[in-house]
C-alpha positions in Angstrom: 50.5 168.2 150.8 49.1 169.5 147.6 48.7 168.2 144.0 51.1 165.3 144.5 51.3 163.0 141.5 53.7 160.0 141.2 53.9 156.4 140.3 55.9 153.5 141.8 56.9 150.9 139.1 56.4 147.4 140.3 59.6 146.0 142.0 61.3 149.4 142.1 62.9 151.3 145.0 61.9 154.9 145.2 63.5 157.5 147.5 61.1 160.0 149.0 63.1 163.1 150.2 62.0 166.3 151.7 62.4 168.7 154.6 60.9 168.2 158.0 57.1 168.9 157.8 56.8 168.4 154.1 54.4 165.5 154.5 56.6 162.4 154.0 55.2 160.6 157.0 51.7 161.7 156.2 52.1 160.2 152.8 53.3 156.9 154.3 50.3 156.8 156.7 48.0 157.4 153.7 49.5 154.6 151.6 49.0 152.3 154.6 45.3 153.3 155.0 45.8 154.8 158.5 44.9 158.2 156.9 42.0 158.7 156.7 40.6 155.5 158.2 42.1 156.0 161.6 43.5 159.5 161.5 40.8 161.9 160.2 42.0 163.9 157.2 40.6 165.3 153.9 42.2 163.3 151.1 41.2 164.0 147.5 42.4 162.7 144.2 43.1 159.1 143.0 45.1 156.6 145.0 45.9 152.9 144.3 48.3 150.6 146.2 48.6 147.1 144.7 45.2 147.5 143.1 43.4 148.8 146.3 42.4 152.2 147.4 43.7 152.2 151.0 41.3 155.0 152.0 38.3 152.7 151.6 39.5 149.1 151.6 39.1 146.9 154.7 42.3 147.4 156.9 43.2 143.7 156.8 43.3 143.8 153.0 45.4 147.0 153.0 47.8 145.4 155.5 48.2 142.4 153.2 49.2 144.7 150.3 51.2 147.5 152.0 53.4 147.2 155.0 54.4 150.5 156.7 57.5 150.7 158.9 57.1 153.7 161.3 59.8 156.1 162.4 59.0 154.9 166.0 58.9 151.1 165.8 57.4 150.9 169.3 54.2 152.6 168.0 53.5 149.4 166.0 54.3 146.8 168.6 51.2 144.9 170.0 52.8 142.0 172.0 55.5 141.4 174.5 58.0 139.1 172.7 59.7 139.1 169.3 58.2 135.8 168.3 54.7 136.9 169.3 55.1 140.1 167.4 55.9 138.4 164.2 53.1 135.8 164.7 50.6 138.6 165.4 50.5 139.8 161.9 50.4 136.3 160.5 47.5 135.4 162.7 45.6 138.5 161.5 46.2 137.3 157.9 44.9 133.8 158.8 48.2 132.1 157.9 48.0 128.4 158.9 49.9 127.7 162.2 52.1 125.1 160.5 53.4 127.7 158.1 54.2 130.4 160.7 57.4 129.0 162.1 59.3 129.1 158.8 58.1 132.5 157.9 59.0 133.9 161.3 62.5 132.4 161.1 63.1 133.6 157.5 62.0 137.1 158.4 64.3 137.3 161.4 67.2 135.9 159.4 66.6 138.5 156.7 67.3 141.3 159.2 70.0 139.6 161.1 68.0 139.0 164.3 67.5 135.2 164.3 68.9 134.9 167.9 66.4 137.4 169.2 63.3 135.2 168.7 62.6 134.7 172.4 63.6 138.3 173.6 61.1 140.6 175.2 60.4 143.7 173.1 61.0 146.0 176.1 64.6 144.9 176.3 65.6 145.9 172.8 67.7 148.9 171.9 66.2 151.4 169.4 68.0 149.9 166.5 67.1 146.4 167.4 63.5 147.4 167.7 63.6 148.9 164.2 64.9 145.6 162.7 62.2 143.6 164.5 59.5 145.9 163.2 60.8 145.3 159.7 60.9 141.6 160.2 57.3 141.7 161.3 56.4 143.3 158.0 58.5 140.9 156.0 56.8 137.9 157.6 53.5 139.1 156.2 55.1 139.4 152.7 53.2 142.5 151.4 54.0 143.4 147.8 54.5 147.1 148.8 56.9 148.3 151.6 56.7 151.9 152.9 59.7 152.5 155.1 59.8 155.7 157.1 63.3 156.5 158.3 64.1 152.8 158.9 67.8 153.4 159.7 67.4 156.5 161.9 68.4 154.5 165.1 70.8 152.1 163.5 74.6 152.2 163.8 76.7 152.4 160.6 77.2 148.6 160.4 73.6 147.9 161.1 72.6 150.5 158.5 74.8 148.8 155.9 73.3 145.5 156.8 69.8 146.9 156.5 70.4 148.3 153.0 72.0 145.0 152.0 68.7 143.4 153.1 66.8 145.9 151.0 69.0 145.1 148.0 67.9 141.5 148.3 64.2 142.5 148.7 64.2 144.8 145.7 62.3 143.2 142.9 60.4 141.0 145.3 58.7 144.1 146.8 57.9 147.6 145.5 59.7 149.9 148.1 59.1 153.5 149.0 62.0 154.6 151.2 62.0 157.8 153.3 65.6 158.2 154.3 68.3 160.7 155.3 71.4 158.4 155.2 71.8 158.8 151.4 75.4 157.7 151.0 74.4 154.1 152.0 71.1 153.8 150.0 71.7 156.1 147.0 73.0 153.3 144.7 69.8 151.2 145.4 67.3 153.8 144.2 65.6 153.6 140.8 64.0 157.0 141.1 63.8 159.8 143.6 60.9 162.1 144.6 61.9 165.5 146.1 59.2 167.3 148.1 59.2 171.0 149.0 57.0 173.2 151.0 53.5 171.9 151.7 54.4 168.6 150.1 54.6 170.0 146.6 56.8 168.0 144.2 60.0 169.8 143.4 61.5 167.2 141.1 61.2 163.5 140.2 63.3 161.1 138.1 66.5 159.1 138.2 68.3 160.0 141.4 71.6 161.5 140.4 70.8 163.4 137.2 67.6 164.7 138.7 69.4 165.9 141.8 72.2 167.5 139.8 69.7 169.5 137.8 67.9 170.7 140.9 70.7 170.8 143.4 70.4 174.5 144.4 66.6 174.2 144.9 67.0 171.0 146.9 69.6 172.5 149.2 67.5 175.6 149.8 64.6 173.4 150.8 66.8 171.8 153.4 66.9 168.3 151.9 69.8 166.0 152.7 72.1 165.1 149.7 74.8 162.5 149.4 78.1 163.7 150.7 79.8 163.7 147.3 77.3 166.4 146.3 77.7 168.5 149.5 78.8 172.0 148.2 81.0 173.2 151.1 82.8 170.8 153.5 82.6 172.2 157.0 85.8 172.8 158.9 86.6 170.5 161.8 86.8 172.2 165.2 90.2 172.8 166.9 91.0 172.3 170.6 90.9 176.0 171.0 87.2 176.1 170.1 86.2 174.4 173.4 86.1 176.2 176.8 87.3 173.4 179.0 87.5 174.0 182.8 90.0 171.3 183.8 90.6 172.6 187.3 86.9 172.7 188.3 84.8 169.7 189.3 84.0 167.8 186.1 80.4 168.1 184.7 80.2 164.4 185.0 82.5 161.7 186.5 81.6 158.1 186.1 83.7 155.5 188.0 83.6 151.7 187.5 79.9 151.8 186.6 78.1 148.5 186.3 74.4 148.5 185.6 71.8 146.2 184.1 68.0 146.3 183.9 68.2 142.7 185.2 71.1 141.2 187.3 71.6 138.5 184.6 72.1 141.0 181.7 74.5 143.9 182.6 74.3 146.6 180.0 77.3 148.7 181.4 80.3 146.7 182.4 82.8 148.8 184.4 82.5 152.2 182.6 84.8 155.0 183.8 84.7 158.4 182.2 85.5 162.0 183.1 83.7 164.8 181.3 85.2 168.2 182.1 83.0 171.3 182.2 82.9 172.8 178.7 83.5 169.6 176.9 81.6 168.5 173.7 81.4 164.7 173.7 80.0 162.5 170.9 79.0 159.1 172.5 79.2 156.5 169.7 78.9 152.8 169.4 76.8 150.0 167.9 73.2 149.3 168.7 72.8 147.8 172.2 76.3 149.0 173.3 74.7 150.9 176.3 74.9 154.5 175.0 71.4 155.6 176.0 71.7 153.7 179.3 74.9 155.5 180.1 73.4 158.8 179.2 70.4 158.2 181.5 72.7 157.1 184.3 74.6 160.4 184.0 71.3 162.3 184.2 70.1 160.2 187.2 67.0 158.9 185.3 67.6 155.2 186.1 67.8 153.2 189.4 71.2 153.3 191.1 73.8 151.1 189.5 74.8 147.7 190.9 78.3 149.0 191.2 80.3 152.2 190.8 79.2 155.8 191.0 78.2 158.9 189.0 79.0 162.5 190.2 77.5 165.7 188.7 79.6 168.8 189.2 81.3 167.1 192.1 78.1 165.8 193.8 76.9 162.2 193.9 73.9 162.0 191.5 72.1 159.7 194.0 72.3 162.5 196.6 70.6 165.1 194.4 66.9 165.7 194.6 65.0 165.5 191.2 64.6 169.3 191.1 68.4 169.7 191.7 69.2 167.3 188.9 66.8 169.1 186.6 68.5 172.4 187.3 71.9 170.9 186.4 71.1 168.6 183.5 68.8 168.8 180.5 68.0 165.5 178.9 66.6 165.1 175.4 65.2 161.6 174.8 65.7 159.5 171.7 61.9 159.4 171.3 60.7 163.0 171.7 57.2 161.9 172.7 58.5 160.4 175.9 59.0 163.9 177.4 55.8 165.7 176.3 53.6 166.6 179.2 51.1 169.3 177.9 48.5 169.6 175.1 50.0 172.6 173.3 53.4 173.4 171.8 53.5 176.8 173.5 52.8 175.3 176.9 55.4 172.6 176.4 58.1 175.2 176.0 56.8 177.2 179.0 56.3 174.2 181.3 59.8 174.0 182.9 60.0 177.8 183.1 56.7 178.1 185.0 57.8 175.2 187.3 60.9 177.3 188.2 58.7 180.3 189.1 59.6 182.6 186.2 57.3 185.6 185.9 54.8 185.2 183.1 56.1 188.1 181.0 59.6 186.6 181.0 58.1 183.2 180.2 56.3 184.7 177.1 59.5 186.4 175.9 61.5 183.1 176.2 58.9 181.0 174.6 58.5 183.4 171.7 62.2 183.3 171.1 62.3 179.5 171.2 59.4 179.3 168.7 61.3 181.5 166.3 64.6 179.7 166.9 63.2 176.2 166.3 60.8 177.2 163.4 57.7 176.2 165.4 55.8 179.5 165.4 53.1 178.2 163.1 52.7 175.1 165.3 52.5 177.0 168.6 48.8 176.1 169.2 49.0 172.5 168.1 49.2 169.4 170.2 52.8 168.2 170.4 51.7 164.6 169.4 50.3 165.9 166.1 53.6 167.3 164.9 55.8 165.7 162.3 58.7 163.7 163.6 61.2 166.4 162.8 59.0 169.1 164.5 58.7 166.8 167.6 62.5 166.6 167.7 62.9 170.4 167.5 60.3 170.8 170.2 62.0 168.3 172.5 65.3 170.0 172.1 63.8 173.5 172.6 62.2 172.4 175.9 65.5 171.3 177.3 67.3 174.5 176.1 64.6 176.7 177.7 66.0 177.0 181.2 69.8 177.1 180.5 71.1 174.0 182.3 74.9 173.6 182.6 75.0 170.0 181.2 72.9 169.1 178.1 72.6 165.4 177.1 71.0 164.7 173.8 70.1 161.2 172.6 70.1 161.3 168.7 69.3 165.0 168.5 69.2 165.2 164.7 67.0 162.2 164.3 64.3 163.0 161.8 65.7 166.4 161.0 66.2 167.9 157.5 69.6 169.2 156.5 69.0 172.9 157.3 67.4 172.2 160.7 70.0 169.7 161.7 72.9 172.0 161.0 71.0 174.9 162.6 70.5 172.8 165.7 74.2 171.8 165.8 75.2 175.5 165.5 73.0 176.3 168.4 74.7 173.5 170.4 78.1 174.9 169.4 77.1 178.4 170.5 75.9 177.0 173.9 79.1 175.1 174.3 81.2 178.2 173.7 79.2 179.9 176.5 80.3 177.1 178.8 77.5 174.5 178.5 78.8 171.0 178.5 77.3 168.9 175.7 77.0 165.1 175.5 75.5 163.9 172.3 74.5 160.2 171.7 74.6 159.7 167.9 75.3 157.4 165.0 76.0 160.4 162.7 79.8 160.3 162.3 79.7 163.3 160.0 78.3 165.6 162.7 80.6 164.1 165.3 83.7 165.0 163.2 82.4 168.5 162.5 81.2 169.5 166.0 82.5 167.3 168.8 85.8 167.8 170.6 85.9 164.2 171.7 84.5 160.8 170.7 83.8 158.1 173.3 83.0 154.7 171.8 81.1 152.0 173.7 81.0 148.4 172.7 79.3 145.7 174.7 79.0 148.0 177.7 82.6 149.0 177.8 84.6 152.1 176.7 86.8 150.9 173.8 87.9 154.4 172.5 88.2 157.8 174.0 89.9 160.4 171.8 89.6 162.7 168.8 86.6 162.1 166.5 88.6 161.9 163.2 90.8 159.1 164.8 
């Protein structure tokens, strides 16, 4: 970012908006002192957070003044259980033991997770982990909260609950919120900062009048806007838009599936589902409903179920070798870092093609096309782990589109994406679907589900509770 100047009034809530790669997460890490104290970087200018310069103050002092909630909550976890995670920060702040219990309980209640106190962190869904990470910050009571896409993995009800929590915290804390779900948080904001290319400030001021004055510029930059300011509603697809092959073996067939990571806690409870070839399915449901688990069962990425079966294109998934499954199914993980295996973006896109024995000249042509398609040409020589969250997501999708599998499963594909990139990605999925690729998309974004999916399947408590048209 360059020449960025702004001020956060005490007790205010400020929205920080910008396209992927504009420096939003970099700014969050800088305010929390991680840049440059732990992540080397050149930072010039003046910076003060609750009276401290986080670039030079001791980390414990910075943590007591500014709490940063990361896009990936697992990146901040340091213990095994929810209670220990909240106690960890308090111990580092030397909070007396007799005062910890009340602060832990109060923080968990603030995010609606009081019953999770004894849960192991590795059993939480993405949305549950996000709320626990926020509770860990609230327990430490820093005056400044920096929240980086805190609702990205939350279902609509959990998102509404999260912003209701922020409404109660507003005034007690100064809040900088990086967010894409603007319909839910727009009324809370006192001011908005709009970033453009290279982190330059496009506009700043009261949210609605500032956005209305700069709407064209903001849309060109790819920044999300509230739905009431969207210029052109997108038409909903019709049944004729989808190339269903009803007479062929279905792309996936799930029959009476029961699965749990432990026998005592089943996640999927008798799921049956038929996905014809050429379908475009939005898999919806609240956090912890089993969406990601079902998606991974379909792809054969988990141990066999305790009951029931999964078939891919007519074959039992348990009978397919890993290479056979990989040739049939591409899977994009909710956390893109979970699938990176090389040290360079270019090699990441080439990896599966080389593993399939493609000649090197064909690999180069395909990788160059993918770099252009996903706006990653300038990042081709970078380490995938150094990309912005939005760039990581584009790379993870690109790697799964590289070899042309017949079934593509995407877990929150537009997570961390700016407006232009999200719609460009969805148009690419629509084009693949029209070519016969079956798409299964796990998402909380009901707007994209209505605009692109043929069918919505809703899970709740491990069971299918709706299977039909997305608008319904």
